[in-house]
DRENGU-838316 format. One line per 10 residues: their letters; for each residue z, y, x of C-alpha. Coordinates in steps of 0.02 Angstrom, whole numbers, plus 50000, padded with zeros to 5 digits. Example, Ala and Ser with C-alpha at 12.3 -4.5 7.8 and 13.67 -1.06 7.14 Angstrom:
% residues 2
AS> 50390/49775/50615 | 50357/49947/50684
//
This chain:
% residues 510
MTLSIGEGEI> 50581/49625/47884 | 50525/49542/47723 | 50337/49553/47744 | 50283/49372/47766 | 50188/49329/47925 | 50147/49161/48000 | 50242/49078/48140 | 50175/49125/48311 | 50112/49295/48253 | 50165/49475/48280
LIGLGEGPVT> 50148/49606/48144 | 50043/49759/48182 | 50036/49838/48009 | 49974/49822/47833 | 49794/49827/47772 | 49725/49721/47631 | 49870/49609/47682 | 49979/49589/47836 | 49879/49628/47993 | 49942/49516/48131
QRLDRSNRHG> 49899/49453/48302 | 49916/49272/48353 | 50023/49243/48507 | 49913/49100/48565 | 49765/49221/48572 | 49859/49367/48648 | 49804/49319/48823 | 49625/49363/48770 | 49665/49546/48804 | 49636/49699/48696
VVAGATGTGK> 49609/49885/48685 | 49706/50024/48597 | 49598/50180/48581 | 49605/50346/48493 | 49606/50533/48516 | 49762/50625/48574 | 49897/50633/48441 | 49832/50491/48332 | 49976/50371/48365 | 49923/50263/48512
TVTLQIMAQA> 50094/50273/48595 | 50183/50215/48436 | 50061/50070/48421 | 50096/50023/48601 | 50283/50034/48566 | 50283/49922/48413 | 50171/49794/48500 | 50280/49792/48656 | 50437/49766/48552 | 50354/49630/48448
FSDAGVPVFA> 50301/49536/48605 | 50477/49554/48675 | 50555/49485/48515 | 50437/49337/48531 | 50502/49301/48707 | 50355/49379/48802 | 50394/49498/48948 | 50298/49662/48945 | 50245/49784/49080 | 50190/49958/49023
ADVKGDLSGI> 50160/50127/49103 | 50254/50271/49021 | 50137/50415/49058 | 50216/50550/48951 | 50396/50489/48954 | 50409/50464/48765 | 50391/50275/48774 | 50562/50264/48855 | 50642/50274/48681 | 50600/50091/48659
AMNGAPNEKM> 50759/50052/48755 | 50872/50123/48618 | 50899/50078/48436 | 50797/50184/48319 | 50864/50312/48197 | 50731/50305/48059 | 50701/50464/47961 | 50650/50475/47780 | 50465/50469/47819 | 50483/50310/47921
LARAASMDIT> 50592/50229/47789 | 50466/50273/47655 | 50325/50196/47756 | 50427/50039/47786 | 50465/50026/47601 | 50280/50045/47556 | 50243/49900/47673 | 50386/49794/47604 | 50475/49801/47772 | 50661/49813/47798
LTPAAPPTVF> 50675/49929/47947 | 50826/49874/48049 | 50860/49978/48205 | 50844/49872/48362 | 50790/49888/48543 | 50720/49762/48666 | 50799/49735/48839 | 50719/49861/48955 | 50703/49886/49143 | 50645/50053/49214
WDLFGQKGHP> 50536/50063/49370 | 50473/50211/49470 | 50364/50214/49626 | 50463/50365/49684 | 50633/50288/49644 | 50688/50437/49537 | 50681/50375/49357 | 50694/50190/49389 | 50708/50055/49519 | 50586/50080/49663
IRTTISEMGP> 50429/49975/49664 | 50359/49936/49836 | 50223/49831/49909 | 50165/49808/50088 | 50004/49870/50166 | 49952/49689/50196 | 49975/49643/50013 | 49874/49793/49958 | 49728/49739/50069 | 49583/49841/50139
LLLSRLLELN> 49480/49846/49978 | 49611/49927/49866 | 49675/50034/50008 | 49499/50099/50040 | 49486/50150/49858 | 49655/50233/49866 | 49601/50331/50021 | 49425/50363/49953 | 49345/50294/50111 | 49158/50280/50137
DVQEGVLTIV> 49074/50117/50190 | 49091/50150/50377 | 49275/50196/50362 | 49308/50045/50252 | 49226/49935/50385 | 49340/50006/50520 | 49492/49980/50408 | 49441/49799/50382 | 49431/49778/50571 | 49606/49850/50587
FHVADKDGLL> 49673/49722/50463 | 49585/49581/50556 | 49650/49635/50726 | 49826/49651/50655 | 49819/49474/50584 | 49753/49405/50747 | 49883/49493/50855 | 50029/49452/50739 | 50058/49633/50690 | 50140/49647/50519
LLDLKDLQAC> 50071/49791/50415 | 50215/49837/50301 | 50216/50026/50284 | 50108/50177/50324 | 50175/50200/50500 | 50125/50020/50539 | 49947/50057/50484 | 49944/50220/50581 | 50005/50130/50738 | 49872/49994/50718
LKYVADHAAD> 49736/50124/50696 | 49789/50206/50859 | 49796/50037/50944 | 49618/49997/50888 | 49556/50168/50943 | 49637/50148/51115 | 49553/49978/51136 | 49390/50024/51049 | 49280/49963/51191 | 49351/49786/51192
IGTLYGNVSP> 49369/49773/51004 | 49196/49844/50974 | 49113/49704/51071 | 49197/49576/50958 | 49194/49654/50785 | 49079/49803/50789 | 49083/49984/50841 | 49246/50077/50812 | 49222/50264/50827 | 49373/50372/50872
ATVGSIQRKL> 49306/50502/50749 | 49310/50373/50608 | 49486/50321/50653 | 49538/50503/50655 | 49464/50530/50482 | 49562/50382/50412 | 49720/50448/50495 | 49697/50616/50409 | 49676/50533/50240 | 49832/50431/50270
LTLQSQGADN> 49924/50592/50306 | 49864/50663/50139 | 49921/50505/50050 | 50088/50516/50138 | 50111/50693/50075 | 50088/50630/49897 | 50239/50515/49913 | 50153/50352/49957 | 50286/50321/50090 | 50399/50269/49946
FFGEPALKLA> 50273/50141/49884 | 50231/50050/50045 | 50374/49954/50123 | 50507/49825/50088 | 50586/49748/49990 | 50422/49715/49901 | 50418/49682/49715 | 50438/49500/49663 | 50332/49460/49512 | 50472/49354/49440
DIMRTDVAGR> 50574/49513/49417 | 50450/49583/49291 | 50435/49417/49199 | 50616/49398/49145 | 50692/49352/48978 | 50871/49387/48926 | 51002/49262/48868 | 50939/49278/48689 | 50764/49230/48744 | 50688/49403/48722
GYVNLLAADK> 50565/49463/48851 | 50610/49615/48955 | 50504/49770/48930 | 50468/49841/49103 | 50429/50027/49093 | 50347/50115/49240 | 50392/50300/49244 | 50219/50374/49270 | 50239/50556/49219 | 50242/50608/49402
LIQSPKLYST> 50133/50466/49463 | 49991/50515/49347 | 49971/50674/49450 | 49901/50560/49586 | 49776/50463/49479 | 49708/50360/49623 | 49881/50301/49670 | 49921/50264/49488 | 49766/50162/49452 | 49766/50075/49621
FLLWLLSELF> 49947/50021/49598 | 49914/49946/49427 | 49758/49859/49489 | 49857/49791/49635 | 49988/49724/49515 | 49855/49638/49411 | 49778/49565/49569 | 49947/49498/49625 | 49974/49416/49456 | 49801/49340/49465
EELPEVGDPE> 49826/49271/49641 | 50004/49207/49626 | 50019/49135/49451 | 49962/48956/49420 | 49833/48907/49291 | 49904/48872/49118 | 49749/48884/49008 | 49787/48951/48833 | 49976/48941/48811 | 50067/48957/48645
KPRLVFFFDE> 50116/49132/48697 | 50076/49240/48849 | 50183/49234/49005 | 50164/49422/49021 | 50077/49561/48925 | 50017/49709/49027 | 49981/49880/48947 | 49871/49993/49054 | 49887/50171/48986 | 49757/50304/49033
AHLLFNDAEK> 49641/50160/49075 | 49493/50273/49110 | 49576/50319/49276 | 49546/50142/49334 | 49359/50155/49314 | 49325/50336/49363 | 49218/50342/49521 | 49245/50156/49550 | 49117/50078/49668 | 49024/49920/49622
PLLEKIEQVV> 49132/49801/49727 | 49288/49868/49644 | 49215/49855/49469 | 49166/49675/49507 | 49345/49639/49560 | 49415/49718/49402 | 49295/49617/49295 | 49342/49458/49388 | 49528/49489/49364 | 49510/49529/49179
RLIRSKGVGI> 49398/49378/49148 | 49502/49250/49242 | 49682/49309/49226 | 49693/49254/49045 | 49697/49074/49107 | 49855/49123/49202 | 49936/49167/49036 | 49926/49357/49059 | 49860/49474/48925 | 49793/49646/48973
YFVTQNPADI> 49786/49787/48846 | 49694/49945/48896 | 49753/50106/48814 | 49627/50248/48818 | 49552/50386/48712 | 49380/50309/48690 | 49321/50129/48714 | 49170/50204/48802 | 49287/50241/48948 | 49287/50055/48986
PDAVLGQLGA> 49132/49974/49063 | 49038/49854/48950 | 49069/49707/49067 | 49257/49732/49044 | 49251/49787/48862 | 49164/49625/48817 | 49318/49528/48876 | 49437/49617/48757 | 49475/49516/48599 | 49598/49625/48502
RIQHALRAYT> 49539/49800/48455 | 49648/49935/48381 | 49551/50094/48351 | 49640/50254/48301 | 49546/50409/48246 | 49405/50477/48352 | 49331/50651/48345 | 49143/50671/48367 | 49116/50853/48413 | 48986/50827/48550
PADQKGLKAA> 48837/50712/48572 | 48939/50611/48698 | 49080/50594/48570 | 48956/50538/48437 | 48886/50408/48554 | 49061/50343/48590 | 49101/50340/48404 | 48946/50239/48367 | 48985/50116/48505 | 49165/50096/48442
AQSFRVNPSF> 49105/50064/48264 | 48976/49936/48319 | 49107/49838/48418 | 49195/49783/48256 | 49151/49641/48140 | 49090/49732/47985 | 49199/49748/47831 | 49086/49775/47679 | 49218/49877/47589 | 49198/50032/47699
DTAETIQALG> 49086/50115/47827 | 49166/50088/47996 | 49100/50245/48084 | 49150/50362/47942 | 49320/50279/47925 | 49360/50301/48110 | 49337/50489/48093 | 49442/50498/47934 | 49593/50399/47996 | 49761/50487/47986
VGEALVSTLD> 49904/50482/48109 | 49977/50308/48116 | 49820/50228/48042 | 49696/50122/48137 | 49552/50001/48119 | 49614/49833/48182 | 49524/49673/48224 | 49610/49527/48310 | 49558/49348/48351 | 49579/49203/48231
AKGAPCVVQK> 49635/49026/48273 | 49462/48984/48341 | 49457/49139/48449 | 49328/49229/48340 | 49352/49413/48291 | 49424/49442/48119 | 49344/49563/47997 | 49401/49739/48037 | 49538/49808/47925 | 49597/49984/47892
TLIRPPASRL> 49780/49967/47940 | 49938/50068/47915 | 50033/50040/48078 | 50212/49985/48044 | 50354/50099/48100 | 50452/50049/48256 | 50630/49985/48252 | 50672/50072/48416 | 50688/50257/48448 | 50540/50374/48436
GPLTPEERTA> 50549/50497/48579 | 50616/50495/48757 | 50787/50446/48823 | 50907/50574/48892 | 50934/50569/49082 | 51111/50504/49053 | 51050/50361/48944 | 50918/50314/49070 | 51043/50317/49214 | 51163/50204/49118
LIAKSPVAGL> 51026/50078/49080 | 50966/50077/49260 | 51143/50042/49322 | 51163/49886/49217 | 50987/49815/49231 | 50965/49638/49299 | 50880/49702/49458 | 51010/49835/49500 | 51038/49839/49688 | 50890/49726/49732
YDIAQDRASA> 50763/49862/49771 | 50862/50022/49781 | 50885/50024/49971 | 50729/50020/50079 | 50720/49901/50227 | 50627/49928/50389 | 50614/49769/50491 | 50516/49748/50652 | 50331/49758/50614 | 50171/49828/50691
YEILQGRAQT> 50244/50000/50729 | 50398/49930/50817 | 50298/49795/50908 | 50169/49917/50973 | 50305/50041/51020 | 50392/49902/51116 | 50231/49856/51205 | 50199/50038/51249 | 50375/50059/51316 | 50360/49898/51418
AQHQAELAQE> 50192/49953/51488 | 50263/50124/51529 | 50414/50047/51615 | 50303/49932/51717 | 50191/50079/51763 | 50344/50178/51816 | 50404/50033/51924 | 50232/50014/52001 | 50226/50200/52035 | 50398/50196/52114
AADEEKQRAA> 50345/50050/52226 | 50186/50143/52274 | 50285/50300/52311 | 50410/50202/52418 | 50268/50118/52514 | 50185/50285/52541 | 50349/50361/52601 | 50379/50215/52717 | 50204/50229/52791 | 50229/50416/52817
EEKVRAREEA> 50395/50386/52904 | 50317/50254/53016 | 50178/50374/53062 | 50301/50512/53104 | 50407/50392/53208 | 50256/50330/53305 | 50200/50508/53340 | 50373/50555/53405 | 50380/50403/53518 | 50210/50445/53592
REARVAPRPR> 50263/50623/53626 | 50425/50565/53707 | 50327/50447/53819 | 50217/50589/53882 | 50357/50709/53929 | 50488/50586/53997 | 50544/50617/54187 | 50511/50484/54324 | 50655/50371/54357 | 50763/50422/54512
ASSRQGMAET> 50813/50298/54648 | 50990/50281/54710 | 51052/50397/54848 | 51057/50252/54975 | 50874/50213/54948 | 50829/50397/54966 | 50915/50412/55139 | 50835/50251/55204 | 50666/50306/55144 | 50688/50475/55228
FAKSLIRTVA> 50741/50396/55393 | 50594/50276/55391 | 50472/50416/55359 | 50546/50519/55498 | 50539/50373/55619 | 50359/50338/55575 | 50313/50520/55603 | 50402/50520/55771 | 50319/50360/55830 | 50152/50419/55767
TQAGREIMRG> 50174/50582/55860 | 50220/50499/56025 | 50079/50372/56010 | 49958/50513/55974 | 50016/50605/56126 | 49993/50452/56236 | 49820/50423/56167 | 49771/50603/56193 | 49837/50599/56373 | 49737/50445/56412
LLGSLRKSSR> 49582/50516/56333 | 49596/50681/56427 | 49628/50590/56592 | 49471/50489/56570 | 49372/50644/56536 | 49437/50727/56694 | 49391/50579/56804 | 49217/50576/56736 | 49189/50759/56772 | 49241/50736/56950
//
């Protein structure tokens, strides 16, 4: 490359002179916009490689799959060579070190996070919960923290939801009403999310931020490409994941102010998906992250078709602006075109709005920040050709690069340690075992009481029907003799008495 640029700058293209971006202002964020087919992906590719060459790690979503060619040396055609020559650039094929990631683990190393790290706010957006459902989900997270229940994957969350529903009366008195119907609704939405492949995203080992902020032995930053061609079919999961990643960077990285170059540059393709149907609390969180994360040394670059897709509160935080061609066929398009034109610092040599519509493929209006952080005058820029391959990798090339990446083997096998699901299952099994033991004891006591009752009844019956005890034969003979003697004596005495009585009666009659 013979086009002269200053130290600490990356080359974007050629306008009235070299159009560059200062590394020490690259953490002030930016936007790359333009209609489909105008060259946004190539611009993203040359910026990502330029940051990598400067020692800055990059994270970018590869929505269509064609960005993957950045991992291989380019094979410039005649048109690319002619453009390079017109810009006084020597186009030397080269490729930055690249790591491929994939939430589904198919086209790259799996990326996972835990339910706890995601948090109730982002998870509520992912599940599209209403206010009541979000409140119940927040209670579930609080109860899990209090009871020491780790929320790592979806089955942990499902188990905790069931636990809260089973103890709704006790929990409701402490934290508010928990309706079984609301819990059931959340469970159904979790099932839908599970069917979209979210099981692969939630779990361990969770992504370590240090693994996307690597440099190689030559000091070049790794370009981390997220395979998003399948993920983009679940736009809520796509945008929520990228917002989670930004939030993690914001929360974990220390303050560094304005460094000489960013610690990480983050390209958010199809950025409008982040803001579609976003509630006010979520928009406030996005604005907070964008506004404050630059002091952590992270630059965010939104890639979208129209700057109007980005809320004004966020758009106002974006320093670098690269605007490819826009088409204004409808009143809404014309309004977006006008807003895009008014966002640039005016260049008196051309009409910004008209120029935006007339830009060709690979051309853009570019405005970056100067040394004082002020926007430069907008320039009509011919975007420089990339040194890496234009177009996607073959499956064999991708597989070979994945096998020799610096994180090979670290995330490929999922882990499932004891967490809320296992703990609650253990408690349920213990409770069931204790209940079974108690039931067995009750059954034994009942059986014993019944046996005692039967035994008592049999003893009573035996007592009623038992024969009188018999005396010995000697006692029977003596008793018989005595009775006979008494009868004899009694008979003789009676006779004597009767004789005396009759004799007295006779004497009286005489």
